[in-house]
PDB file of N, CA, C and O in Angstrom:
ATOM      1  N   MET A   1       2.167  39.389  -7.392  1.00  0.00           N
ATOM      2  CA  MET A   1       1.863  38.132  -6.734  1.00  0.00           C
ATOM      3  C   MET A   1       1.569  37.043  -7.776  1.00  0.00           C
ATOM      4  O   MET A   1       2.059  35.919  -7.660  1.00  0.00           O
ATOM      5  N   LEU A   2       0.780  37.377  -8.772  1.00  0.00           N
ATOM      6  CA  LEU A   2       0.448  36.414  -9.815  1.00  0.00           C
ATOM      7  C   LEU A   2       1.684  36.005 -10.603  1.00  0.00           C
ATOM      8  O   LEU A   2       1.823  34.850 -11.005  1.00  0.00           O
ATOM      9  N   GLU A   3       2.584  36.968 -10.821  1.00  0.00           N
ATOM     10  CA  GLU A   3       3.817  36.661 -11.548  1.00  0.00           C
ATOM     11  C   GLU A   3       4.694  35.695 -10.763  1.00  0.00           C
ATOM     12  O   GLU A   3       5.288  34.783 -11.340  1.00  0.00           O
ATOM     13  N   SER A   4       4.777  35.891  -9.453  1.00  0.00           N
ATOM     14  CA  SER A   4       5.611  34.991  -8.642  1.00  0.00           C
ATOM     15  C   SER A   4       5.016  33.582  -8.629  1.00  0.00           C
ATOM     16  O   SER A   4       5.752  32.595  -8.620  1.00  0.00           O
ATOM     17  N   PHE A   5       3.694  33.492  -8.628  1.00  0.00           N
ATOM     18  CA  PHE A   5       3.048  32.174  -8.687  1.00  0.00           C
ATOM     19  C   PHE A   5       3.339  31.500 -10.024  1.00  0.00           C
ATOM     20  O   PHE A   5       3.642  30.308 -10.067  1.00  0.00           O
ATOM     21  N   ALA A   6       3.248  32.258 -11.110  1.00  0.00           N
ATOM     22  CA  ALA A   6       3.522  31.716 -12.445  1.00  0.00           C
ATOM     23  C   ALA A   6       4.971  31.264 -12.553  1.00  0.00           C
ATOM     24  O   ALA A   6       5.250  30.236 -13.171  1.00  0.00           O
ATOM     25  N   GLN A   7       5.896  32.013 -11.964  1.00  0.00           N
ATOM     26  CA  GLN A   7       7.305  31.630 -11.994  1.00  0.00           C
ATOM     27  C   GLN A   7       7.546  30.357 -11.192  1.00  0.00           C
ATOM     28  O   GLN A   7       8.392  29.541 -11.558  1.00  0.00           O
ATOM     29  N   SER A   8       6.804  30.186 -10.099  1.00  0.00           N
ATOM     30  CA  SER A   8       6.997  28.981  -9.282  1.00  0.00           C
ATOM     31  C   SER A   8       6.538  27.727 -10.024  1.00  0.00           C
ATOM     32  O   SER A   8       7.014  26.629  -9.734  1.00  0.00           O
ATOM     33  N   LEU A   9       5.614  27.881 -10.983  1.00  0.00           N
ATOM     34  CA  LEU A   9       5.140  26.742 -11.765  1.00  0.00           C
ATOM     35  C   LEU A   9       5.988  26.480 -13.005  1.00  0.00           C
ATOM     36  O   LEU A   9       5.780  25.487 -13.702  1.00  0.00           O
ATOM     37  N   ASN A  10       6.917  27.340 -13.275  1.00  0.00           N
ATOM     38  CA  ASN A  10       7.797  27.186 -14.432  1.00  0.00           C
ATOM     39  C   ASN A  10       8.585  25.886 -14.306  1.00  0.00           C
ATOM     40  O   ASN A  10       9.231  25.669 -13.280  1.00  0.00           O
ATOM     41  N   PRO A  11       8.553  25.011 -15.317  1.00  0.00           N
ATOM     42  CA  PRO A  11       9.273  23.742 -15.236  1.00  0.00           C
ATOM     43  C   PRO A  11      10.773  23.902 -15.043  1.00  0.00           C
ATOM     44  O   PRO A  11      11.442  22.975 -14.587  1.00  0.00           O
ATOM     45  N   ARG A  12      11.307  25.072 -15.387  1.00  0.00           N
ATOM     46  CA  ARG A  12      12.746  25.290 -15.210  1.00  0.00           C
ATOM     47  C   ARG A  12      13.086  25.750 -13.801  1.00  0.00           C
ATOM     48  O   ARG A  12      14.260  25.912 -13.467  1.00  0.00           O
ATOM     49  N   ASN A  13      12.082  25.958 -12.982  1.00  0.00           N
ATOM     50  CA  ASN A  13      12.297  26.294 -11.582  1.00  0.00           C
ATOM     51  C   ASN A  13      12.947  25.084 -10.911  1.00  0.00           C
ATOM     52  O   ASN A  13      12.439  23.973 -11.059  1.00  0.00           O
ATOM     53  N   PRO A  14      14.058  25.258 -10.176  1.00  0.00           N
ATOM     54  CA  PRO A  14      14.757  24.110  -9.571  1.00  0.00           C
ATOM     55  C   PRO A  14      13.863  23.258  -8.671  1.00  0.00           C
ATOM     56  O   PRO A  14      14.020  22.038  -8.616  1.00  0.00           O
ATOM     57  N   ILE A  15      12.949  23.880  -7.982  1.00  0.00           N
ATOM     58  CA  ILE A  15      12.055  23.120  -7.098  1.00  0.00           C
ATOM     59  C   ILE A  15      11.122  22.245  -7.926  1.00  0.00           C
ATOM     60  O   ILE A  15      10.892  21.084  -7.586  1.00  0.00           O
ATOM     61  N   MET A  16      10.584  22.798  -9.013  1.00  0.00           N
ATOM     62  CA  MET A  16       9.693  22.020  -9.877  1.00  0.00           C
ATOM     63  C   MET A  16      10.450  20.897 -10.575  1.00  0.00           C
ATOM     64  O   MET A  16       9.912  19.801 -10.733  1.00  0.00           O
ATOM     65  N   GLU A  17      11.696  21.152 -10.998  1.00  0.00           N
ATOM     66  CA  GLU A  17      12.491  20.110 -11.649  1.00  0.00           C
ATOM     67  C   GLU A  17      12.704  18.937 -10.710  1.00  0.00           C
ATOM     68  O   GLU A  17      12.574  17.781 -11.112  1.00  0.00           O
ATOM     69  N   THR A  18      13.030  19.232  -9.458  1.00  0.00           N
ATOM     70  CA  THR A  18      13.251  18.171  -8.470  1.00  0.00           C
ATOM     71  C   THR A  18      11.973  17.381  -8.240  1.00  0.00           C
ATOM     72  O   THR A  18      12.010  16.153  -8.171  1.00  0.00           O
ATOM     73  N   ALA A  19      10.849  18.066  -8.122  1.00  0.00           N
ATOM     74  CA  ALA A  19       9.572  17.387  -7.887  1.00  0.00           C
ATOM     75  C   ALA A  19       9.197  16.504  -9.069  1.00  0.00           C
ATOM     76  O   ALA A  19       8.692  15.398  -8.881  1.00  0.00           O
ATOM     77  N   MET A  20       9.438  16.980 -10.276  1.00  0.00           N
ATOM     78  CA  MET A  20       9.071  16.208 -11.460  1.00  0.00           C
ATOM     79  C   MET A  20       9.973  14.989 -11.635  1.00  0.00           C
ATOM     80  O   MET A  20       9.523  13.953 -12.124  1.00  0.00           O
ATOM     81  N   GLN A  21      11.234  15.099 -11.242  1.00  0.00           N
ATOM     82  CA  GLN A  21      12.155  13.981 -11.373  1.00  0.00           C
ATOM     83  C   GLN A  21      11.900  12.925 -10.312  1.00  0.00           C
ATOM     84  O   GLN A  21      12.087  11.735 -10.567  1.00  0.00           O
ATOM     85  N   SER A  22      11.472  13.344  -9.119  1.00  0.00           N
ATOM     86  CA  SER A  22      11.296  12.385  -8.034  1.00  0.00           C
ATOM     87  C   SER A  22      10.064  11.508  -8.226  1.00  0.00           C
ATOM     88  O   SER A  22      10.042  10.380  -7.733  1.00  0.00           O
ATOM     89  N   GLN A  23       9.041  11.989  -8.925  1.00  0.00           N
ATOM     90  CA  GLN A  23       7.834  11.197  -9.141  1.00  0.00           C
ATOM     91  C   GLN A  23       7.379  11.292 -10.590  1.00  0.00           C
ATOM     92  O   GLN A  23       6.534  12.125 -10.918  1.00  0.00           O
ATOM     93  N   PRO A  24       7.930  10.450 -11.463  1.00  0.00           N
ATOM     94  CA  PRO A  24       7.441  10.451 -12.838  1.00  0.00           C
ATOM     95  C   PRO A  24       5.968  10.054 -12.872  1.00  0.00           C
ATOM     96  O   PRO A  24       5.506   9.291 -12.024  1.00  0.00           O
ATOM     97  N   LEU A  25       5.244  10.568 -13.840  1.00  0.00           N
ATOM     98  CA  LEU A  25       3.803  10.312 -13.914  1.00  0.00           C
ATOM     99  C   LEU A  25       3.473   8.840 -14.073  1.00  0.00           C
ATOM    100  O   LEU A  25       2.422   8.401 -13.607  1.00  0.00           O
ATOM    101  N   MET A  26       4.334   8.064 -14.714  1.00  0.00           N
ATOM    102  CA  MET A  26       4.057   6.649 -14.928  1.00  0.00           C
ATOM    103  C   MET A  26       4.104   5.853 -13.626  1.00  0.00           C
ATOM    104  O   MET A  26       3.455   4.813 -13.518  1.00  0.00           O
ATOM    105  N   ASN A  27       4.858   6.325 -12.642  1.00  0.00           N
ATOM    106  CA  ASN A  27       5.047   5.567 -11.407  1.00  0.00           C
ATOM    107  C   ASN A  27       4.241   6.104 -10.237  1.00  0.00           C
ATOM    108  O   ASN A  27       4.488   5.714  -9.096  1.00  0.00           O
ATOM    109  N   VAL A  28       3.288   6.985 -10.488  1.00  0.00           N
ATOM    110  CA  VAL A  28       2.480   7.525  -9.407  1.00  0.00           C
ATOM    111  C   VAL A  28       1.582   6.417  -8.882  1.00  0.00           C
ATOM    112  O   VAL A  28       0.880   5.774  -9.662  1.00  0.00           O
ATOM    113  N   PRO A  29       1.592   6.178  -7.561  1.00  0.00           N
ATOM    114  CA  PRO A  29       0.781   5.084  -7.016  1.00  0.00           C
ATOM    115  C   PRO A  29      -0.707   5.391  -7.100  1.00  0.00           C
ATOM    116  O   PRO A  29      -1.112   6.534  -7.306  1.00  0.00           O
ATOM    117  N   TYR A  30      -1.515   4.342  -6.936  1.00  0.00           N
ATOM    118  CA  TYR A  30      -2.959   4.523  -6.902  1.00  0.00           C
ATOM    119  C   TYR A  30      -3.314   5.426  -5.728  1.00  0.00           C
ATOM    120  O   TYR A  30      -2.567   5.497  -4.752  1.00  0.00           O
ATOM    121  N   PRO A  31      -4.449   6.115  -5.816  1.00  0.00           N
ATOM    122  CA  PRO A  31      -4.814   7.040  -4.751  1.00  0.00           C
ATOM    123  C   PRO A  31      -4.975   6.365  -3.400  1.00  0.00           C
ATOM    124  O   PRO A  31      -4.655   6.966  -2.374  1.00  0.00           O
ATOM    125  N   SER A  32      -5.461   5.139  -3.375  1.00  0.00           N
ATOM    126  CA  SER A  32      -5.601   4.447  -2.094  1.00  0.00           C
ATOM    127  C   SER A  32      -5.543   2.944  -2.314  1.00  0.00           C
ATOM    128  O   SER A  32      -5.685   2.445  -3.430  1.00  0.00           O
ATOM    129  N   ARG A  33      -5.332   2.253  -1.224  1.00  0.00           N
ATOM    130  CA  ARG A  33      -5.277   0.793  -1.264  1.00  0.00           C
ATOM    131  C   ARG A  33      -6.146   0.258  -0.133  1.00  0.00           C
ATOM    132  O   ARG A  33      -6.308   0.903   0.903  1.00  0.00           O
ATOM    133  N   ASN A  34      -6.705  -0.936  -0.351  1.00  0.00           N
ATOM    134  CA  ASN A  34      -7.515  -1.530   0.702  1.00  0.00           C
ATOM    135  C   ASN A  34      -6.604  -2.187   1.739  1.00  0.00           C
ATOM    136  O   ASN A  34      -5.381  -2.113   1.625  1.00  0.00           O
ATOM    137  N   ARG A  35      -7.186  -2.819   2.734  1.00  0.00           N
ATOM    138  CA  ARG A  35      -6.379  -3.367   3.828  1.00  0.00           C
ATOM    139  C   ARG A  35      -5.450  -4.490   3.399  1.00  0.00           C
ATOM    140  O   ARG A  35      -4.502  -4.809   4.116  1.00  0.00           O
ATOM    141  N   TYR A  36      -5.699  -5.091   2.257  1.00  0.00           N
ATOM    142  CA  TYR A  36      -4.839  -6.174   1.777  1.00  0.00           C
ATOM    143  C   TYR A  36      -3.849  -5.701   0.720  1.00  0.00           C
ATOM    144  O   TYR A  36      -3.144  -6.511   0.118  1.00  0.00           O
ATOM    145  N   GLY A  37      -3.795  -4.393   0.496  1.00  0.00           N
ATOM    146  CA  GLY A  37      -2.819  -3.833  -0.419  1.00  0.00           C
ATOM    147  C   GLY A  37      -3.254  -3.725  -1.864  1.00  0.00           C
ATOM    148  O   GLY A  37      -2.500  -3.238  -2.706  1.00  0.00           O
ATOM    149  N   ARG A  38      -4.451  -4.169  -2.158  1.00  0.00           N
ATOM    150  CA  ARG A  38      -4.934  -4.093  -3.540  1.00  0.00           C
ATOM    151  C   ARG A  38      -5.369  -2.659  -3.843  1.00  0.00           C
ATOM    152  O   ARG A  38      -6.001  -2.024  -3.000  1.00  0.00           O
ATOM    153  N   PRO A  39      -5.046  -2.140  -5.022  1.00  0.00           N
ATOM    154  CA  PRO A  39      -5.471  -0.781  -5.371  1.00  0.00           C
ATOM    155  C   PRO A  39      -6.992  -0.652  -5.313  1.00  0.00           C
ATOM    156  O   PRO A  39      -7.719  -1.522  -5.793  1.00  0.00           O
ATOM    157  N   TYR A  40      -7.459   0.442  -4.721  1.00  0.00           N
ATOM    158  CA  TYR A  40      -8.895   0.676  -4.579  1.00  0.00           C
ATOM    159  C   TYR A  40      -9.229   2.023  -5.195  1.00  0.00           C
ATOM    160  O   TYR A  40      -8.671   3.053  -4.816  1.00  0.00           O
ATOM    161  N   ILE A  41     -10.139   2.001  -6.139  1.00  0.00           N
ATOM    162  CA  ILE A  41     -10.613   3.229  -6.758  1.00  0.00           C
ATOM    163  C   ILE A  41     -12.117   3.285  -6.522  1.00  0.00           C
ATOM    164  O   ILE A  41     -12.870   2.459  -7.038  1.00  0.00           O
ATOM    165  N   SER A  42     -12.539   4.257  -5.744  1.00  0.00           N
ATOM    166  CA  SER A  42     -13.943   4.379  -5.371  1.00  0.00           C
ATOM    167  C   SER A  42     -14.824   4.498  -6.605  1.00  0.00           C
ATOM    168  O   SER A  42     -14.545   5.288  -7.506  1.00  0.00           O
ATOM    169  N   GLY A  43     -15.878   3.714  -6.636  1.00  0.00           N
ATOM    170  CA  GLY A  43     -16.825   3.761  -7.744  1.00  0.00           C
ATOM    171  C   GLY A  43     -16.513   2.806  -8.877  1.00  0.00           C
ATOM    172  O   GLY A  43     -17.368   2.557  -9.726  1.00  0.00           O
ATOM    173  N   ARG A  44     -15.313   2.272  -8.905  1.00  0.00           N
ATOM    174  CA  ARG A  44     -14.951   1.328  -9.970  1.00  0.00           C
ATOM    175  C   ARG A  44     -15.444  -0.058  -9.590  1.00  0.00           C
ATOM    176  O   ARG A  44     -15.085  -0.556  -8.524  1.00  0.00           O
ATOM    177  N   PRO A  45     -16.251  -0.695 -10.421  1.00  0.00           N
ATOM    178  CA  PRO A  45     -16.786  -2.012 -10.065  1.00  0.00           C
ATOM    179  C   PRO A  45     -15.707  -3.096 -10.093  1.00  0.00           C
ATOM    180  O   PRO A  45     -14.703  -2.981 -10.797  1.00  0.00           O
ATOM    181  N   LEU A  46     -15.940  -4.132  -9.322  1.00  0.00           N
ATOM    182  CA  LEU A  46     -15.049  -5.284  -9.300  1.00  0.00           C
ATOM    183  C   LEU A  46     -15.149  -6.003 -10.643  1.00  0.00           C
ATOM    184  O   LEU A  46     -16.224  -6.069 -11.238  1.00  0.00           O
ATOM    185  N   LEU A  47     -14.045  -6.530 -11.110  1.00  0.00           N
ATOM    186  CA  LEU A  47     -14.035  -7.222 -12.396  1.00  0.00           C
ATOM    187  C   LEU A  47     -14.953  -8.442 -12.366  1.00  0.00           C
ATOM    188  O   LEU A  47     -15.121  -9.074 -11.324  1.00  0.00           O
ATOM    189  N   THR A  48     -15.538  -8.763 -13.502  1.00  0.00           N
ATOM    190  CA  THR A  48     -16.448  -9.904 -13.616  1.00  0.00           C
ATOM    191  C   THR A  48     -15.744 -11.205 -13.263  1.00  0.00           C
ATOM    192  O   THR A  48     -16.331 -12.071 -12.613  1.00  0.00           O
ATOM    193  N   CYS A  49     -14.497 -11.352 -13.681  1.00  0.00           N
ATOM    194  CA  CYS A  49     -13.769 -12.589 -13.374  1.00  0.00           C
ATOM    195  C   CYS A  49     -13.548 -12.729 -11.867  1.00  0.00           C
ATOM    196  O   CYS A  49     -13.565 -13.842 -11.342  1.00  0.00           O
ATOM    197  N   ASP A  50     -13.340 -11.607 -11.165  1.00  0.00           N
ATOM    198  CA  ASP A  50     -13.201 -11.656  -9.707  1.00  0.00           C
ATOM    199  C   ASP A  50     -14.527 -12.037  -9.055  1.00  0.00           C
ATOM    200  O   ASP A  50     -14.544 -12.796  -8.086  1.00  0.00           O
ATOM    201  N   ARG A  51     -15.630 -11.519  -9.574  1.00  0.00           N
ATOM    202  CA  ARG A  51     -16.955 -11.862  -9.042  1.00  0.00           C
ATOM    203  C   ARG A  51     -17.237 -13.359  -9.212  1.00  0.00           C
ATOM    204  O   ARG A  51     -17.740 -14.015  -8.300  1.00  0.00           O
ATOM    205  N   GLN A  52     -16.909 -13.880 -10.383  1.00  0.00           N
ATOM    206  CA  GLN A  52     -17.126 -15.309 -10.634  1.00  0.00           C
ATOM    207  C   GLN A  52     -16.253 -16.164  -9.722  1.00  0.00           C
ATOM    208  O   GLN A  52     -16.690 -17.210  -9.242  1.00  0.00           O
ATOM    209  N   LYS A  53     -15.036 -15.727  -9.485  1.00  0.00           N
ATOM    210  CA  LYS A  53     -14.115 -16.458  -8.614  1.00  0.00           C
ATOM    211  C   LYS A  53     -14.642 -16.475  -7.178  1.00  0.00           C
ATOM    212  O   LYS A  53     -14.529 -17.492  -6.494  1.00  0.00           O
ATOM    213  N   ILE A  54     -15.214 -15.360  -6.714  1.00  0.00           N
ATOM    214  CA  ILE A  54     -15.788 -15.286  -5.366  1.00  0.00           C
ATOM    215  C   ILE A  54     -16.897 -16.314  -5.219  1.00  0.00           C
ATOM    216  O   ILE A  54     -16.921 -17.071  -4.248  1.00  0.00           O
ATOM    217  N   VAL A  55     -17.817 -16.345  -6.177  1.00  0.00           N
ATOM    218  CA  VAL A  55     -18.944 -17.284  -6.127  1.00  0.00           C
ATOM    219  C   VAL A  55     -18.444 -18.722  -6.169  1.00  0.00           C
ATOM    220  O   VAL A  55     -18.924 -19.572  -5.419  1.00  0.00           O
ATOM    221  N   GLN A  56     -17.488 -18.994  -7.037  1.00  0.00           N
ATOM    222  CA  GLN A  56     -16.943 -20.347  -7.172  1.00  0.00           C
ATOM    223  C   GLN A  56     -16.287 -20.812  -5.867  1.00  0.00           C
ATOM    224  O   GLN A  56     -16.530 -21.931  -5.414  1.00  0.00           O
ATOM    225  N   LEU A  57     -15.466 -19.961  -5.271  1.00  0.00           N
ATOM    226  CA  LEU A  57     -14.785 -20.336  -4.028  1.00  0.00           C
ATOM    227  C   LEU A  57     -15.784 -20.540  -2.890  1.00  0.00           C
ATOM    228  O   LEU A  57     -15.633 -21.454  -2.079  1.00  0.00           O
ATOM    229  N   PHE A  58     -16.808 -19.682  -2.835  1.00  0.00           N
ATOM    230  CA  PHE A  58     -17.815 -19.812  -1.780  1.00  0.00           C
ATOM    231  C   PHE A  58     -18.614 -21.106  -1.947  1.00  0.00           C
ATOM    232  O   PHE A  58     -18.915 -21.782  -0.962  1.00  0.00           O
ATOM    233  N   GLU A  59     -18.955 -21.452  -3.186  1.00  0.00           N
ATOM    234  CA  GLU A  59     -19.687 -22.699  -3.437  1.00  0.00           C
ATOM    235  C   GLU A  59     -18.842 -23.928  -3.118  1.00  0.00           C
ATOM    236  O   GLU A  59     -19.382 -24.992  -2.815  1.00  0.00           O
ATOM    237  N   ASN A  60     -17.524 -23.787  -3.184  1.00  0.00           N
ATOM    238  CA  ASN A  60     -16.620 -24.887  -2.836  1.00  0.00           C
ATOM    239  C   ASN A  60     -16.356 -24.974  -1.336  1.00  0.00           C
ATOM    240  O   ASN A  60     -15.557 -25.797  -0.888  1.00  0.00           O
ATOM    241  N   GLY A  61     -17.031 -24.119  -0.558  1.00  0.00           N
ATOM    242  CA  GLY A  61     -16.946 -24.218   0.894  1.00  0.00           C
ATOM    243  C   GLY A  61     -15.951 -23.288   1.568  1.00  0.00           C
ATOM    244  O   GLY A  61     -15.737 -23.399   2.775  1.00  0.00           O
ATOM    245  N   MET A  62     -15.350 -22.394   0.842  1.00  0.00           N
ATOM    246  CA  MET A  62     -14.382 -21.480   1.440  1.00  0.00           C
ATOM    247  C   MET A  62     -15.109 -20.359   2.177  1.00  0.00           C
ATOM    248  O   MET A  62     -16.142 -19.874   1.715  1.00  0.00           O
ATOM    249  N   LYS A  63     -14.567 -19.948   3.330  1.00  0.00           N
ATOM    250  CA  LYS A  63     -15.171 -18.871   4.112  1.00  0.00           C
ATOM    251  C   LYS A  63     -14.925 -17.527   3.438  1.00  0.00           C
ATOM    252  O   LYS A  63     -13.958 -17.344   2.699  1.00  0.00           O
ATOM    253  N   LYS A  64     -15.835 -16.589   3.719  1.00  0.00           N
ATOM    254  CA  LYS A  64     -15.754 -15.265   3.100  1.00  0.00           C
ATOM    255  C   LYS A  64     -14.436 -14.563   3.408  1.00  0.00           C
ATOM    256  O   LYS A  64     -13.847 -13.942   2.524  1.00  0.00           O
ATOM    257  N   ILE A  65     -13.975 -14.651   4.633  1.00  0.00           N
ATOM    258  CA  ILE A  65     -12.742 -13.961   5.018  1.00  0.00           C
ATOM    259  C   ILE A  65     -11.534 -14.543   4.291  1.00  0.00           C
ATOM    260  O   ILE A  65     -10.608 -13.811   3.940  1.00  0.00           O
ATOM    261  N   HIS A  66     -11.540 -15.861   4.064  1.00  0.00           N
ATOM    262  CA  HIS A  66     -10.433 -16.489   3.341  1.00  0.00           C
ATOM    263  C   HIS A  66     -10.459 -16.130   1.856  1.00  0.00           C
ATOM    264  O   HIS A  66      -9.413 -15.970   1.227  1.00  0.00           O
ATOM    265  N   ILE A  67     -11.661 -16.006   1.310  1.00  0.00           N
ATOM    266  CA  ILE A  67     -11.799 -15.562  -0.082  1.00  0.00           C
ATOM    267  C   ILE A  67     -11.244 -14.145  -0.217  1.00  0.00           C
ATOM    268  O   ILE A  67     -10.510 -13.834  -1.154  1.00  0.00           O
ATOM    269  N   ALA A  68     -11.612 -13.299   0.739  1.00  0.00           N
ATOM    270  CA  ALA A  68     -11.158 -11.909   0.715  1.00  0.00           C
ATOM    271  C   ALA A  68      -9.634 -11.821   0.742  1.00  0.00           C
ATOM    272  O   ALA A  68      -9.035 -11.074  -0.031  1.00  0.00           O
ATOM    273  N   LYS A  69      -9.018 -12.581   1.627  1.00  0.00           N
ATOM    274  CA  LYS A  69      -7.553 -12.553   1.731  1.00  0.00           C
ATOM    275  C   LYS A  69      -6.893 -13.090   0.470  1.00  0.00           C
ATOM    276  O   LYS A  69      -5.890 -12.544   0.011  1.00  0.00           O
ATOM    277  N   GLN A  70      -7.448 -14.151  -0.087  1.00  0.00           N
ATOM    278  CA  GLN A  70      -6.862 -14.759  -1.280  1.00  0.00           C
ATOM    279  C   GLN A  70      -6.912 -13.812  -2.477  1.00  0.00           C
ATOM    280  O   GLN A  70      -5.957 -13.722  -3.248  1.00  0.00           O
ATOM    281  N   LEU A  71      -8.035 -13.108  -2.626  1.00  0.00           N
ATOM    282  CA  LEU A  71      -8.200 -12.219  -3.775  1.00  0.00           C
ATOM    283  C   LEU A  71      -7.721 -10.790  -3.508  1.00  0.00           C
ATOM    284  O   LEU A  71      -7.652  -9.976  -4.429  1.00  0.00           O
ATOM    285  N   GLY A  72      -7.390 -10.486  -2.253  1.00  0.00           N
ATOM    286  CA  GLY A  72      -6.909  -9.147  -1.927  1.00  0.00           C
ATOM    287  C   GLY A  72      -8.000  -8.102  -1.890  1.00  0.00           C
ATOM    288  O   GLY A  72      -7.762  -6.937  -2.209  1.00  0.00           O
ATOM    289  N   ILE A  73      -9.206  -8.514  -1.499  1.00  0.00           N
ATOM    290  CA  ILE A  73     -10.320  -7.577  -1.375  1.00  0.00           C
ATOM    291  C   ILE A  73     -10.861  -7.665   0.042  1.00  0.00           C
ATOM    292  O   ILE A  73     -10.488  -8.573   0.785  1.00  0.00           O
ATOM    293  N   THR A  74     -11.722  -6.753   0.428  1.00  0.00           N
ATOM    294  CA  THR A  74     -12.264  -6.766   1.782  1.00  0.00           C
ATOM    295  C   THR A  74     -13.400  -7.782   1.897  1.00  0.00           C
ATOM    296  O   THR A  74     -14.035  -8.143   0.906  1.00  0.00           O
ATOM    297  N   HIS A  75     -13.639  -8.233   3.131  1.00  0.00           N
ATOM    298  CA  HIS A  75     -14.705  -9.221   3.336  1.00  0.00           C
ATOM    299  C   HIS A  75     -16.078  -8.619   3.056  1.00  0.00           C
ATOM    300  O   HIS A  75     -17.007  -9.333   2.680  1.00  0.00           O
ATOM    301  N   SER A  76     -16.206  -7.300   3.241  1.00  0.00           N
ATOM    302  CA  SER A  76     -17.495  -6.665   2.942  1.00  0.00           C
ATOM    303  C   SER A  76     -17.773  -6.688   1.439  1.00  0.00           C
ATOM    304  O   SER A  76     -18.924  -6.811   1.021  1.00  0.00           O
ATOM    305  N   CYS A  77     -16.740  -6.574   0.644  1.00  0.00           N
ATOM    306  CA  CYS A  77     -16.898  -6.663  -0.815  1.00  0.00           C
ATOM    307  C   CYS A  77     -17.347  -8.069  -1.205  1.00  0.00           C
ATOM    308  O   CYS A  77     -18.212  -8.234  -2.065  1.00  0.00           O
ATOM    309  N   VAL A  78     -16.759  -9.079  -0.571  1.00  0.00           N
ATOM    310  CA  VAL A  78     -17.151 -10.468  -0.838  1.00  0.00           C
ATOM    311  C   VAL A  78     -18.619 -10.660  -0.482  1.00  0.00           C
ATOM    312  O   VAL A  78     -19.372 -11.264  -1.246  1.00  0.00           O
ATOM    313  N   SER A  79     -19.025 -10.151   0.670  1.00  0.00           N
ATOM    314  CA  SER A  79     -20.419 -10.287   1.105  1.00  0.00           C
ATOM    315  C   SER A  79     -21.379  -9.620   0.128  1.00  0.00           C
ATOM    316  O   SER A  79     -22.437 -10.170  -0.179  1.00  0.00           O
ATOM    317  N   LYS A  80     -21.016  -8.446  -0.358  1.00  0.00           N
ATOM    318  CA  LYS A  80     -21.878  -7.734  -1.308  1.00  0.00           C
ATOM    319  C   LYS A  80     -22.036  -8.508  -2.611  1.00  0.00           C
ATOM    320  O   LYS A  80     -23.128  -8.561  -3.178  1.00  0.00           O
ATOM    321  N   VAL A  81     -20.953  -9.105  -3.082  1.00  0.00           N
ATOM    322  CA  VAL A  81     -21.020  -9.884  -4.322  1.00  0.00           C
ATOM    323  C   VAL A  81     -21.912 -11.100  -4.127  1.00  0.00           C
ATOM    324  O   VAL A  81     -22.703 -11.434  -5.009  1.00  0.00           O
ATOM    325  N   LEU A  82     -21.797 -11.766  -2.986  1.00  0.00           N
ATOM    326  CA  LEU A  82     -22.577 -12.980  -2.734  1.00  0.00           C
ATOM    327  C   LEU A  82     -24.057 -12.684  -2.508  1.00  0.00           C
ATOM    328  O   LEU A  82     -24.898 -13.553  -2.734  1.00  0.00           O
ATOM    329  N   ARG A  83     -24.385 -11.476  -2.067  1.00  0.00           N
ATOM    330  CA  ARG A  83     -25.786 -11.107  -1.866  1.00  0.00           C
ATOM    331  C   ARG A  83     -26.516 -10.927  -3.183  1.00  0.00           C
ATOM    332  O   ARG A  83     -27.733 -11.104  -3.244  1.00  0.00           O
ATOM    333  N   LYS A  84     -25.793 -10.579  -4.239  1.00  0.00           N
ATOM    334  CA  LYS A  84     -26.441 -10.287  -5.535  1.00  0.00           C
ATOM    335  C   LYS A  84     -26.762 -11.525  -6.312  1.00  0.00           C
ATOM    336  O   LYS A  84     -27.305 -11.440  -7.413  1.00  0.00           O
TER     337      LYS A  84
END
């Protein structure tokens, strides 16, 4: 059983060759995306420049939901940044 499993992982196995060719490692998509299509990685903080842009747009009178759509982030993220 262990030998058959090891053979299935062999890169020369036709099934493995097809899988490796169909999705090169460089083109693997992000694990998830938020509702606006921006890549979302849990636990990764928002960039400082994005935080500054949120504050600037809000001070200029833009609504939170419009800021979220413009920057491609969720409105809850905008609210959290503005609370700090």
